[in-house]
C-alpha positions, 0 to 999 in steps of 0.5 A: 351671747350667753345661753340661758336655761328655762324650767318647764313643767309638764304632766307625765301622761303615764302617771299624771304627775307634774314633772319639772325639767330644765330646758336649754335654749341652745339651738337644736335640730327640729322643734321637739326635744326628748326629755327623760321623765323621772316619774315613769322613766320613759322619754317624752317629746317636748316642744322647745318653743312652748314647753308642751308635750307632743300631742298636748291639745290644750290651748 
């Protein structure tokens, strides 16, 4: 079975800029993955299933 990547778009909480990132569908431990942010050079935690930042309360 081939593993497919998908693109996610999130807003950097530090700069407010939209950031695009490729998120692999490969199985990982836990529900969140750390993503390096090119806008602020920090790491953000992204929920693998929804593509949202940890703590994002949008519905």
